[in-house]
C-alpha positions in Angstrom: 90.8 -204.8 -59.3 92.6 -206.1 -62.2 90.9 -207.9 -65.2 92.8 -210.7 -66.9 91.5 -212.4 -70.1 93.1 -215.9 -70.8 94.3 -218.5 -68.3 97.3 -220.0 -70.1 100.5 -220.3 -68.2 101.5 -216.5 -68.1 97.8 -215.3 -67.5 97.3 -217.8 -64.7 100.6 -216.9 -63.2 99.8 -213.2 -63.1 96.4 -213.9 -61.6 98.2 -215.7 -58.8 100.9 -213.1 -58.2 98.3 -210.4 -57.9 96.0 -212.4 -55.7 99.1 -213.4 -53.4 99.7 -209.6 -53.4 96.3 -209.0 -51.8 94.8 -207.6 -55.1 91.4 -208.7 -56.4 91.6 -210.3 -59.6 88.7 -211.2 -62.3 90.0 -213.9 -64.6 88.0 -214.4 -67.9 88.1 -217.5 -70.1 85.3 -219.1 -72.1 84.9 -221.8 -69.6 85.7 -220.0 -66.5 88.7 -221.9 -65.9 92.1 -220.7 -64.0 93.7 -221.1 -60.7 91.7 -221.3 -57.3 92.1 -218.4 -55.0 90.0 -216.5 -52.5 91.0 -213.4 -54.3 90.5 -214.6 -57.9 87.1 -214.4 -59.4 86.9 -216.9 -62.4 84.4 -215.7 -65.0 83.1 -217.9 -67.8 82.5 -215.3 -70.8 83.2 -214.7 -74.4 85.8 -212.0 -74.7 84.6 -211.3 -78.2 81.3 -210.0 -76.7 82.4 -206.5 -76.3 79.4 -205.2 -74.4 79.9 -208.2 -71.8 83.6 -207.5 -71.6 83.2 -203.7 -71.0 80.7 -204.5 -68.0 83.2 -207.0 -66.6 86.1 -204.3 -67.0 84.5 -201.5 -65.6 86.5 -200.2 -62.4 89.5 -202.3 -63.2 93.1 -200.5 -62.8 94.2 -202.5 -66.0 93.0 -205.0 -68.4 95.7 -207.7 -69.4 95.2 -209.3 -72.7 96.9 -212.8 -72.2 94.4 -214.6 -74.4 95.6 -217.0 -77.1 93.6 -218.6 -79.6 94.5 -221.8 -81.3 97.9 -221.4 -83.2 95.9 -222.4 -86.4 93.4 -220.0 -85.9 95.2 -216.8 -85.3 94.3 -215.0 -88.5 90.6 -215.7 -87.9 90.1 -215.5 -84.3 92.9 -212.9 -82.8 91.9 -209.7 -84.8 88.1 -209.8 -83.3 89.4 -210.8 -79.8 92.2 -208.0 -79.6 89.7 -205.5 -81.1 87.3 -206.3 -78.3 89.7 -206.0 -75.6 91.0 -202.8 -77.0 87.5 -201.5 -77.0 86.6 -202.7 -73.6 89.7 -201.0 -72.1 88.7 -197.7 -74.0 85.2 -197.8 -72.8 85.9 -198.9 -69.1 88.9 -196.4 -68.7 91.2 -199.4 -67.6 94.9 -199.3 -68.8 95.5 -201.9 -71.4 98.5 -204.3 -71.1 99.0 -206.8 -74.0 101.2 -210.0 -73.8 102.9 -210.3 -77.0 106.0 -211.9 -78.7 108.6 -211.2 -81.4 106.9 -212.3 -84.2 106.2 -208.7 -85.5 110.0 -207.9 -85.8 110.5 -210.3 -88.5 113.9 -211.5 -88.9 116.8 -209.6 -86.8 120.4 -209.7 -87.1 121.7 -209.3 -83.6 119.9 -208.9 -80.3 116.4 -207.5 -80.8 115.6 -204.4 -78.8 112.1 -203.1 -77.9 112.2 -200.2 -80.2 112.6 -202.1 -83.5 110.0 -201.4 -86.0 107.3 -204.1 -86.9 108.6 -205.8 -90.2 106.8 -209.0 -90.0 107.3 -211.5 -92.9 104.8 -214.3 -91.7 101.1 -214.4 -91.5 101.1 -214.7 -87.7 103.6 -211.7 -87.5 101.3 -209.5 -89.4 98.5 -210.2 -87.1 100.6 -209.4 -83.9 102.1 -206.4 -85.7 98.5 -205.1 -86.3 97.3 -205.7 -82.8 100.2 -203.5 -81.7 99.6 -200.8 -84.3 95.9 -200.6 -83.5 96.4 -200.2 -79.7 99.1 -197.5 -80.3 96.8 -195.7 -82.7 94.2 -195.8 -79.9 96.7 -194.2 -77.4 97.7 -191.7 -79.9 94.0 -190.5 -80.1 93.7 -190.3 -76.2 91.4 -193.1 -76.0 93.5 -195.5 -73.8 96.9 -196.1 -72.2 98.6 -199.3 -73.9 101.9 -201.2 -73.4 102.9 -204.6 -74.6 105.2 -207.3 -72.8 107.0 -209.4 -75.5 108.4 -212.9 -74.6 110.6 -215.2 -76.5 109.8 -219.0 -76.6 108.3 -220.3 -73.2 109.9 -222.7 -70.6 108.1 -223.8 -67.6 105.9 -226.7 -66.4 103.0 -225.7 -68.4 104.7 -223.8 -71.2 104.0 -224.0 -74.9 106.8 -223.8 -77.3 108.3 -225.8 -80.1 111.1 -226.8 -77.5 108.5 -228.0 -74.8 106.5 -229.7 -77.5 109.2 -231.3 -79.7 112.1 -231.8 -77.6 111.3 -231.2 -73.7 108.6 -233.8 -73.4 110.7 -236.5 -75.4 113.8 -235.7 -73.3 111.8 -236.0 -69.8 110.7 -239.4 -71.1 114.3 -240.4 -71.8 113.9 -240.6 -75.6 115.3 -239.0 -78.8 114.0 -235.9 -80.0 113.8 -234.1 -83.5 113.9 -230.3 -83.8 113.3 -228.0 -86.7 115.9 -225.6 -86.2 119.8 -225.1 -85.5 120.5 -227.2 -82.4 123.5 -225.1 -81.7 122.3 -221.3 -82.3 122.0 -219.3 -79.2 118.4 -218.7 -78.4 116.7 -216.5 -75.8 114.2 -218.4 -73.4 111.4 -216.9 -71.3 110.0 -218.3 -68.1 106.2 -218.2 -68.2 106.2 -216.7 -64.5 108.8 -213.9 -65.3 106.4 -212.9 -68.3 103.8 -212.8 -65.7 106.0 -210.6 -63.2 106.9 -208.2 -66.2 103.1 -207.9 -67.1 102.5 -206.5 -63.7 105.4 -204.3 -63.4 104.6 -202.6 -66.8 100.9 -202.0 -65.5 102.2 -200.3 -62.5 105.0 -198.0 -64.1 104.1 -194.6 -65.5 106.9 -195.1 -68.0 105.0 -198.1 -69.7 102.6 -196.4 -72.0 102.9 -196.2 -75.6 106.1 -198.6 -75.6 107.1 -202.3 -75.4 109.0 -204.4 -72.9 111.0 -207.6 -73.4 110.8 -210.2 -70.6 114.3 -210.9 -69.3 115.4 -214.2 -70.5 116.4 -217.0 -68.2 119.0 -218.5 -70.6 120.4 -218.1 -74.1 121.5 -221.7 -74.6 121.2 -223.4 -77.7 118.6 -226.2 -77.9 121.4 -229.1 -77.6 122.8 -227.6 -74.6 119.3 -226.8 -73.0 118.1 -230.3 -73.6 121.1 -231.8 -71.9 120.7 -229.4 -68.8 117.1 -230.6 -68.6 118.0 -234.2 -68.8 120.4 -233.6 -65.9 117.6 -231.9 -64.0 115.4 -234.9 -64.5 118.0 -237.6 -63.9 117.5 -239.1 -67.3 119.9 -240.2 -70.0 121.4 -237.4 -72.1 119.1 -237.1 -75.2 119.7 -238.0 -78.7 118.9 -234.9 -80.8 118.5 -234.7 -84.6 117.8 -231.9 -86.8 114.1 -232.0 -88.4 114.2 -230.7 -92.1 111.4 -228.6 -93.4 110.3 -231.3 -95.6 109.9 -233.5 -92.5 108.0 -230.6 -90.7 105.8 -230.1 -93.5 105.0 -233.8 -93.8 103.8 -233.9 -90.2 101.7 -230.6 -91.1 99.8 -232.5 -93.6 97.9 -234.2 -90.8 98.5 -231.9 -87.7 96.8 -228.4 -88.3 99.0 -226.8 -85.4 102.4 -228.2 -86.7 101.4 -226.8 -90.2 101.8 -223.6 -88.7 105.4 -223.7 -87.9 107.2 -223.6 -91.3 106.6 -220.0 -91.8 108.3 -219.3 -88.3 111.6 -221.3 -89.0 113.5 -218.0 -89.3 113.2 -217.8 -85.5 115.0 -221.2 -85.2 117.6 -221.8 -87.9 119.8 -218.8 -86.6 120.7 -217.0 -83.5 117.5 -215.5 -81.7 118.3 -213.1 -79.0 116.3 -210.8 -77.2 117.7 -207.8 -75.5 115.8 -207.1 -72.2 118.3 -204.9 -70.5 116.0 -201.8 -70.8 113.3 -203.9 -68.9 115.7 -205.3 -66.4 116.6 -201.8 -65.4 113.4 -199.8 -65.7 111.1 -202.3 -64.2 113.5 -204.0 -62.0 112.9 -207.5 -63.3 115.7 -210.2 -62.9 115.0 -213.6 -64.6 114.3 -216.8 -62.5 117.5 -219.1 -62.5 117.5 -221.5 -65.2 118.1 -224.4 -62.9 114.7 -223.4 -61.1 112.8 -223.6 -64.2 114.3 -226.8 -65.4 113.7 -228.5 -61.7 110.2 -227.3 -62.2 109.7 -228.9 -65.6 111.1 -232.2 -64.3 109.1 -232.3 -61.1 105.8 -231.6 -63.2 106.8 -234.7 -65.6 107.3 -236.8 -62.5 104.1 -235.5 -60.8 101.5 -238.7 -60.9 99.0 -238.1 -63.8 101.5 -235.8 -65.7 
């Protein structure tokens, strides 16, 4: 049995993949949400309730941390949540698999590799780095086995990223879009289901523990090229893209608490941002999903009634 905390795009995809492979999954969210499947038990619980989480995790082969607090509440909500999951893994005996990102690295010149030290320059980067350091410290003391799967910006029908929020949705409507980054800088993109596949592969590999993995990217296309490709997939006019200045982004953030969090992360978008996942691809045997498949999924979801 596997326990997954969080039913976002990657957590839900991991639950479905495991269930389709005849594995029993317990999916924990505050409201008991998640995909319906005979082998997925959806449980409504507060993951910061450590005693309850230990009870729900006991007997599990692995505990997956796919939880994602609201973007503007990371500093206050992520640390106690991560501490509770780590404690539950330790007390239950489950292996601990974290879904992370690249924020902890800080700015990187050239492709980012999994062995880079944590050097965050942002508030959210320090939160992610501390979560990883705490987990590693627990492993070094022999209390638990931990690994982290790190993704770049997400693409997919229900993916959440600056591109999907600020560009993808507007492109699919056939309208103009503005993006707070270099429109022509190469950028690595992660498919949510590939992140789920990597999480599962890492949980099953004895070489995983005490190290991180990068999800193989589906593309390194700049935003301008990616937006044009998405427009073709959806059979809509080529998008008109403009660069959103930091001042414009900050102005939006004065009335939008989530958008107010983006300025400190602009270093990820105003320069090339490439994720080297060659080690993961080789050792975990993960190949990225074709870009056309992912963009077709995004276009189809947009065309679905009620979308």
